[in-house]
ZADO-1210 file (C-alpha; in nm, 4 decimals, padded with zeros to 6 digits):
<atoms>
<atom x="-07.6633" y="02.0043" z="05.7094" code="MET" pos="1"/>
<atom x="-07.6038" y="02.3396" z="05.8700" code="SER" pos="2"/>
<atom x="-07.5233" y="02.5157" z="06.1887" code="ASP" pos="3"/>
<atom x="-07.9158" y="02.5762" z="06.3211" code="PRO" pos="4"/>
<atom x="-07.7014" y="02.9054" z="06.5531" code="ASP" pos="5"/>
<atom x="-07.4984" y="03.0278" z="06.1765" code="LEU" pos="6"/>
<atom x="-07.7873" y="03.2008" z="05.9814" code="ASP" pos="7"/>
<atom x="-07.4657" y="03.3925" z="05.7150" code="LEU" pos="8"/>
<atom x="-07.8124" y="03.4646" z="05.4868" code="ARG" pos="9"/>
<atom x="-07.8131" y="03.7394" z="05.7993" code="ALA" pos="10"/>
<atom x="-07.3935" y="03.8790" z="05.8322" code="LEU" pos="11"/>
<atom x="-07.3544" y="04.0631" z="05.6356" code="ARG" pos="12"/>
<atom x="-07.2096" y="04.4372" z="05.6729" code="GLN" pos="13"/>
<atom x="-07.3507" y="04.8621" z="05.4627" code="GLU" pos="14"/>
<atom x="-07.0397" y="05.0004" z="05.3115" code="TYR" pos="15"/>
<atom x="-07.0519" y="05.3668" z="05.4262" code="ALA" pos="16"/>
<atom x="-06.7193" y="05.4506" z="05.4765" code="ALA" pos="17"/>
<atom x="-06.6184" y="05.6780" z="05.1558" code="ALA" pos="18"/>
<atom x="-06.7714" y="05.6877" z="04.7589" code="GLY" pos="19"/>
<atom x="-06.5227" y="05.7032" z="04.4544" code="LEU" pos="20"/>
<atom x="-06.5755" y="05.8896" z="04.1545" code="ALA" pos="21"/>
<atom x="-06.4027" y="05.9508" z="03.8386" code="GLU" pos="22"/>
<atom x="-06.2860" y="06.2845" z="03.9015" code="ASP" pos="23"/>
<atom x="-06.1001" y="06.1116" z="04.2128" code="ASP" pos="24"/>
<atom x="-05.8832" y="05.8812" z="03.9574" code="LEU" pos="25"/>
<atom x="-05.5127" y="05.9330" z="03.8842" code="ALA" pos="26"/>
<atom x="-05.4294" y="05.9025" z="03.5305" code="PRO" pos="27"/>
<atom x="-05.2752" y="05.5356" z="03.5348" code="ASP" pos="28"/>
<atom x="-05.3605" y="05.2499" z="03.8174" code="PRO" pos="29"/>
<atom x="-04.9908" y="05.2723" z="03.9051" code="VAL" pos="30"/>
<atom x="-05.0498" y="05.5865" z="04.0617" code="ALA" pos="31"/>
<atom x="-05.4024" y="05.5280" z="04.1456" code="MET" pos="32"/>
<atom x="-05.3123" y="05.2114" z="04.3356" code="PHE" pos="33"/>
<atom x="-05.0151" y="05.3262" z="04.5300" code="ARG" pos="34"/>
<atom x="-05.2663" y="05.5924" z="04.6616" code="ARG" pos="35"/>
<atom x="-05.4353" y="05.3615" z="04.8261" code="TRP" pos="36"/>
<atom x="-05.1450" y="05.1292" z="04.9046" code="LEU" pos="37"/>
<atom x="-05.0462" y="05.4593" z="05.1065" code="ASP" pos="38"/>
<atom x="-05.3659" y="05.4936" z="05.2589" code="GLU" pos="39"/>
<atom x="-05.3817" y="05.1384" z="05.3837" code="ALA" pos="40"/>
<atom x="-04.9621" y="05.1655" z="05.5112" code="LEU" pos="41"/>
<atom x="-05.2130" y="05.5267" z="05.7189" code="ALA" pos="42"/>
<atom x="-05.4522" y="05.3123" z="05.8508" code="SER" pos="43"/>
<atom x="-05.3012" y="05.0385" z="06.0206" code="GLY" pos="44"/>
<atom x="-05.4130" y="04.7778" z="05.8402" code="LEU" pos="45"/>
<atom x="-05.2820" y="04.4240" z="05.8766" code="HIS" pos="46"/>
<atom x="-05.0155" y="04.3146" z="05.5701" code="GLU" pos="47"/>
<atom x="-05.1672" y="04.5882" z="05.3043" code="PRO" pos="48"/>
<atom x="-04.9818" y="04.4547" z="05.0692" code="ASN" pos="49"/>
<atom x="-05.0741" y="04.1063" z="05.1324" code="ALA" pos="50"/>
<atom x="-05.2565" y="03.9192" z="04.8156" code="MET" pos="51"/>
<atom x="-05.3574" y="03.6919" z="04.6105" code="VAL" pos="52"/>
<atom x="-05.3122" y="03.5154" z="04.3283" code="VAL" pos="53"/>
<atom x="-05.4828" y="03.3332" z="04.1557" code="ALA" pos="54"/>
<atom x="-05.4203" y="03.1041" z="03.7833" code="THR" pos="55"/>
<atom x="-05.5394" y="02.7871" z="03.5653" code="VAL" pos="56"/>
<atom x="-05.3339" y="02.5134" z="03.5541" code="GLY" pos="57"/>
<atom x="-05.2766" y="02.2998" z="03.2397" code="ALA" pos="58"/>
<atom x="-05.6551" y="02.0858" z="03.3607" code="ASP" pos="59"/>
<atom x="-05.8105" y="02.4043" z="03.3344" code="PHE" pos="60"/>
<atom x="-05.8388" y="02.4315" z="03.7151" code="ALA" pos="61"/>
<atom x="-05.7229" y="02.7868" z="03.9089" code="PRO" pos="62"/>
<atom x="-05.5489" y="02.7663" z="04.2178" code="SER" pos="63"/>
<atom x="-05.5602" y="03.1151" z="04.4894" code="SER" pos="64"/>
<atom x="-05.3496" y="03.1555" z="04.7348" code="ARG" pos="65"/>
<atom x="-05.2012" y="03.4752" z="04.9300" code="MET" pos="66"/>
<atom x="-04.8214" y="03.6415" z="04.9013" code="VAL" pos="67"/>
<atom x="-04.6842" y="03.8974" z="04.9557" code="LEU" pos="68"/>
<atom x="-04.6064" y="04.1751" z="04.7021" code="LEU" pos="69"/>
<atom x="-04.2780" y="04.3072" z="04.7045" code="LYS" pos="70"/>
<atom x="-04.2762" y="04.5846" z="04.4614" code="GLY" pos="71"/>
<atom x="-04.4837" y="04.7718" z="04.2468" code="VAL" pos="72"/>
<atom x="-04.3348" y="05.0519" z="03.9119" code="SER" pos="73"/>
<atom x="-04.4672" y="05.1271" z="03.5375" code="GLU" pos="74"/>
<atom x="-04.3402" y="04.7576" z="03.5040" code="ASP" pos="75"/>
<atom x="-04.6318" y="04.5408" z="03.7068" code="GLY" pos="76"/>
<atom x="-04.6544" y="04.4141" z="04.0413" code="PHE" pos="77"/>
<atom x="-04.3286" y="04.2376" z="04.2358" code="VAL" pos="78"/>
<atom x="-04.3569" y="03.9303" z="04.4119" code="PHE" pos="79"/>
<atom x="-04.1374" y="03.6311" z="04.4649" code="TYR" pos="80"/>
<atom x="-04.1764" y="03.2149" z="04.5588" code="THR" pos="81"/>
<atom x="-04.0389" y="02.9291" z="04.5053" code="ASN" pos="82"/>
<atom x="-04.1014" y="02.8574" z="04.0921" code="THR" pos="83"/>
<atom x="-04.1594" y="02.4827" z="04.1245" code="ARG" pos="84"/>
<atom x="-04.4270" y="02.5383" z="04.3474" code="SER" pos="85"/>
<atom x="-04.8126" y="02.4590" z="04.2410" code="ARG" pos="86"/>
<atom x="-04.8274" y="02.8840" z="04.1418" code="LYS" pos="87"/>
<atom x="-04.4552" y="02.8569" z="04.0015" code="GLY" pos="88"/>
<atom x="-04.5581" y="02.5489" z="03.7228" code="GLU" pos="89"/>
<atom x="-04.8609" y="02.7386" z="03.6806" code="GLU" pos="90"/>
<atom x="-04.7634" y="03.0571" z="03.5552" code="LEU" pos="91"/>
<atom x="-04.4517" y="02.8915" z="03.3478" code="ALA" pos="92"/>
<atom x="-04.7694" y="02.6712" z="03.1931" code="GLY" pos="93"/>
<atom x="-05.0039" y="02.9757" z="03.1637" code="ASN" pos="94"/>
<atom x="-04.8874" y="03.3260" z="03.2806" code="PRO" pos="95"/>
<atom x="-05.2025" y="03.4653" z="03.2738" code="ARG" pos="96"/>
<atom x="-05.3357" y="03.5359" z="03.6488" code="CYS" pos="97"/>
<atom x="-05.5331" y="03.7642" z="03.8477" code="ALA" pos="98"/>
<atom x="-05.4362" y="03.9250" z="04.1951" code="LEU" pos="99"/>
<atom x="-05.6306" y="04.0840" z="04.4852" code="LEU" pos="100"/>
<atom x="-05.6353" y="04.3201" z="04.7323" code="PHE" pos="101"/>
<atom x="-05.8622" y="04.2565" z="05.0397" code="PRO" pos="102"/>
<atom x="-05.8700" y="04.5653" z="05.2634" code="TRP" pos="103"/>
<atom x="-06.1985" y="04.4955" z="05.4495" code="HIS" pos="104"/>
<atom x="-06.2115" y="04.7368" z="05.6784" code="PRO" pos="105"/>
<atom x="-06.1327" y="05.0195" z="05.4771" code="LEU" pos="106"/>
<atom x="-06.3643" y="04.8950" z="05.2518" code="GLU" pos="107"/>
<atom x="-06.2241" y="04.8472" z="04.9348" code="ARG" pos="108"/>
<atom x="-06.0778" y="04.6325" z="04.7044" code="GLN" pos="109"/>
<atom x="-05.8608" y="04.6721" z="04.4445" code="VAL" pos="110"/>
<atom x="-05.8207" y="04.3419" z="04.0980" code="ARG" pos="111"/>
<atom x="-05.5040" y="04.3019" z="03.8322" code="VAL" pos="112"/>
<atom x="-05.5715" y="04.1213" z="03.6079" code="ASP" pos="113"/>
<atom x="-05.2211" y="04.0486" z="03.4266" code="GLY" pos="114"/>
<atom x="-04.9836" y="03.8333" z="03.2393" code="LEU" pos="115"/>
<atom x="-04.6142" y="03.7589" z="03.4582" code="ALA" pos="116"/>
<atom x="-04.2671" y="03.7714" z="03.3128" code="THR" pos="117"/>
<atom x="-04.0113" y="03.5755" z="03.5676" code="PRO" pos="118"/>
<atom x="-03.7776" y="03.9041" z="03.6929" code="LEU" pos="119"/>
<atom x="-03.3919" y="03.8538" z="03.6302" code="PRO" pos="120"/>
<atom x="-03.1451" y="03.6940" z="03.8540" code="ALA" pos="121"/>
<atom x="-03.0107" y="03.9854" z="03.9206" code="ALA" pos="122"/>
<atom x="-03.3037" y="04.1295" z="04.0668" code="ALA" pos="123"/>
<atom x="-03.3981" y="03.7964" z="04.2653" code="VAL" pos="124"/>
<atom x="-03.0076" y="03.8215" z="04.4117" code="ALA" pos="125"/>
<atom x="-03.0655" y="04.1637" z="04.5431" code="ASP" pos="126"/>
<atom x="-03.4447" y="04.1230" z="04.7311" code="TYR" pos="127"/>
<atom x="-03.3004" y="03.7885" z="04.8707" code="PHE" pos="128"/>
<atom x="-02.9901" y="03.9120" z="04.9879" code="ALA" pos="129"/>
<atom x="-03.2313" y="04.1209" z="05.1988" code="VAL" pos="130"/>
<atom x="-03.4357" y="03.9206" z="05.3256" code="ARG" pos="131"/>
<atom x="-03.4519" y="03.7953" z="05.6895" code="PRO" pos="132"/>
<atom x="-03.1604" y="03.4617" z="05.7151" code="ARG" pos="133"/>
<atom x="-03.3927" y="03.2226" z="05.8424" code="GLY" pos="134"/>
<atom x="-03.6679" y="03.3501" z="05.6005" code="SER" pos="135"/>
<atom x="-03.2911" y="03.2528" z="05.3731" code="GLN" pos="136"/>
<atom x="-03.3374" y="02.9633" z="05.5061" code="LEU" pos="137"/>
<atom x="-03.6304" y="02.8221" z="05.4839" code="GLY" pos="138"/>
<atom x="-03.5821" y="02.9019" z="05.1204" code="ALA" pos="139"/>
<atom x="-03.3809" y="02.6007" z="05.1106" code="TRP" pos="140"/>
<atom x="-03.5549" y="02.3645" z="05.3202" code="ALA" pos="141"/>
<atom x="-03.8988" y="02.3999" z="05.1853" code="SER" pos="142"/>
<atom x="-03.9648" y="02.2372" z="04.8221" code="HIS" pos="143"/>
<atom x="-04.2620" y="02.4420" z="04.8223" code="GLN" pos="144"/>
<atom x="-04.5938" y="02.2556" z="04.7092" code="SER" pos="145"/>
<atom x="-04.4749" y="01.8875" z="04.7584" code="ARG" pos="146"/>
<atom x="-04.5900" y="01.6920" z="05.0008" code="PRO" pos="147"/>
<atom x="-04.3418" y="01.5855" z="05.3290" code="VAL" pos="148"/>
<atom x="-04.4056" y="01.3133" z="05.5741" code="ALA" pos="149"/>
<atom x="-04.4406" y="01.5252" z="05.8659" code="ASP" pos="150"/>
<atom x="-04.3693" y="01.8575" z="06.0395" code="ARG" pos="151"/>
<atom x="-04.0573" y="01.6903" z="06.2057" code="ASP" pos="152"/>
<atom x="-03.9146" y="01.5929" z="05.8213" code="GLU" pos="153"/>
<atom x="-03.9359" y="02.0126" z="05.7651" code="LEU" pos="154"/>
<atom x="-03.6992" y="02.0222" z="06.0796" code="ALA" pos="155"/>
<atom x="-03.4359" y="01.8155" z="05.9558" code="ALA" pos="156"/>
<atom x="-03.4440" y="01.9646" z="05.6291" code="ALA" pos="157"/>
<atom x="-03.4263" y="02.3315" z="05.8320" code="TYR" pos="158"/>
<atom x="-03.0999" y="02.2023" z="06.0540" code="ALA" pos="159"/>
<atom x="-02.9312" y="02.0630" z="05.7864" code="GLU" pos="160"/>
<atom x="-02.9773" y="02.3825" z="05.5432" code="VAL" pos="161"/>
<atom x="-02.9321" y="02.5751" z="05.9092" code="GLU" pos="162"/>
<atom x="-02.5651" y="02.3490" z="05.9403" code="ALA" pos="163"/>
<atom x="-02.4616" y="02.3624" z="05.5938" code="ARG" pos="164"/>
<atom x="-02.4841" y="02.7570" z="05.5859" code="PHE" pos="165"/>
<atom x="-02.2938" y="02.8207" z="05.8921" code="ASP" pos="166"/>
<atom x="-02.0674" y="03.0918" z="05.8699" code="GLY" pos="167"/>
<atom x="-02.1455" y="03.1863" z="05.5199" code="GLN" pos="168"/>
<atom x="-02.4054" y="03.3786" z="05.2793" code="ASP" pos="169"/>
<atom x="-02.7183" y="03.1648" z="05.2149" code="VAL" pos="170"/>
<atom x="-02.6966" y="03.2359" z="04.8627" code="PRO" pos="171"/>
<atom x="-03.0177" y="03.2071" z="04.6388" code="VAL" pos="172"/>
<atom x="-03.1215" y="02.8378" z="04.5808" code="PRO" pos="173"/>
<atom x="-03.2239" y="02.7540" z="04.1809" code="ASP" pos="174"/>
<atom x="-03.5489" y="02.6747" z="04.2039" code="GLU" pos="175"/>
<atom x="-03.6369" y="03.0736" z="04.3768" code="TRP" pos="176"/>
<atom x="-03.7339" y="03.4034" z="04.1862" code="GLY" pos="177"/>
<atom x="-04.0057" y="03.6368" z="04.1218" code="GLY" pos="178"/>
<atom x="-04.2480" y="03.7395" z="03.8759" code="TYR" pos="179"/>
<atom x="-04.3473" y="04.1090" z="03.7806" code="VAL" pos="180"/>
<atom x="-04.6938" y="04.1191" z="03.6330" code="VAL" pos="181"/>
<atom x="-04.7704" y="04.3929" z="03.4154" code="ARG" pos="182"/>
<atom x="-05.1193" y="04.4350" z="03.4213" code="PRO" pos="183"/>
<atom x="-05.4128" y="04.4469" z="03.1188" code="GLU" pos="184"/>
<atom x="-05.6660" y="04.5719" z="03.3614" code="THR" pos="185"/>
<atom x="-05.7094" y="04.7608" z="03.7349" code="VAL" pos="186"/>
<atom x="-06.0294" y="04.7667" z="03.8970" code="GLU" pos="187"/>
<atom x="-06.0874" y="04.9632" z="04.2210" code="PHE" pos="188"/>
<atom x="-06.4067" y="04.8959" z="04.3942" code="TRP" pos="189"/>
<atom x="-06.5144" y="05.0894" z="04.6578" code="GLN" pos="190"/>
<atom x="-06.7664" y="04.9557" z="04.9383" code="GLY" pos="191"/>
<atom x="-07.1488" y="05.2048" z="04.9114" code="ARG" pos="192"/>
<atom x="-07.4447" y="05.1239" z="05.0747" code="PRO" pos="193"/>
<atom x="-07.7461" y="04.9664" z="04.9785" code="GLY" pos="194"/>
<atom x="-07.5015" y="04.7582" z="04.7460" code="ARG" pos="195"/>
<atom x="-07.4303" y="05.0720" z="04.5004" code="MET" pos="196"/>
<atom x="-07.1431" y="04.9798" z="04.5421" code="HIS" pos="197"/>
<atom x="-06.7915" y="05.1849" z="04.3372" code="ASP" pos="198"/>
<atom x="-06.6666" y="05.0190" z="04.0443" code="ARG" pos="199"/>
<atom x="-06.3889" y="05.1626" z="03.8332" code="LEU" pos="200"/>
<atom x="-06.1882" y="04.9747" z="03.5688" code="VAL" pos="201"/>
<atom x="-05.8596" y="05.1087" z="03.4023" code="TYR" pos="202"/>
<atom x="-05.8194" y="04.9361" z="03.0216" code="ARG" pos="203"/>
<atom x="-05.4849" y="04.8569" z="02.8839" code="ARG" pos="204"/>
<atom x="-05.5414" y="05.0096" z="02.5295" code="ASP" pos="205"/>
<atom x="-05.1738" y="05.0085" z="02.3482" code="GLY" pos="206"/>
<atom x="-05.0018" y="05.2357" z="02.6058" code="GLU" pos="207"/>
<atom x="-05.2011" y="05.4104" z="02.6959" code="ARG" pos="208"/>
<atom x="-05.4961" y="05.3546" z="02.9484" code="TRP" pos="209"/>
<atom x="-05.8458" y="05.3924" z="02.9470" code="ARG" pos="210"/>
<atom x="-06.1784" y="05.4183" z="03.2902" code="THR" pos="211"/>
<atom x="-06.5019" y="05.2888" z="03.2257" code="GLU" pos="212"/>
<atom x="-06.7938" y="05.2216" z="03.5485" code="ARG" pos="213"/>
<atom x="-06.9108" y="04.8345" z="03.5835" code="LEU" pos="214"/>
<atom x="-07.2411" y="04.8131" z="03.7718" code="ALA" pos="215"/>
<atom x="-07.2171" y="04.6735" z="04.1108" code="PRO" pos="216"/>
</atoms>
């Protein structure tokens, strides 16, 4: 039963911070995304590079999780993970995925639909080398998405790899890698009063982009 003191139907916010018109758009979605990301950074938003990555399994069941964007270029959106995790296994079977940047304090969202491609080993190694040492060790200690008996098992695994690599650089684990998501569509969503939100979408058309407005 619902909590009688918590009426979710009454939870709402009127969006009125800004608008988004066709004339506001950059020539391509990557340039537009960088503009909005710069504004998110300037606003002091907590982890503005946090994004939801949604994938689909072999059983057609969707799943999603938060990861951190670690690069963006004309090639697409980059993130790193354990390639044998649930997301990695699902991307191996179906590289189509969706990204979502939920910038709630700015009353904005960015949605990306695209195709994930594994990054070259050299690019993965370059990024792994600049990670904090603790995160490097954690990548060895944690076989992401697989069951563990308890927290003590994780702690023991971390202590083992910490001792193994004591006094030396931590190499990239075999199961650790990265992906670049080549966008096919990118939607920029700006909240507006009366739920008449602005939704402007870039769609890939060969080597060019076309834009359209969607009803909210």
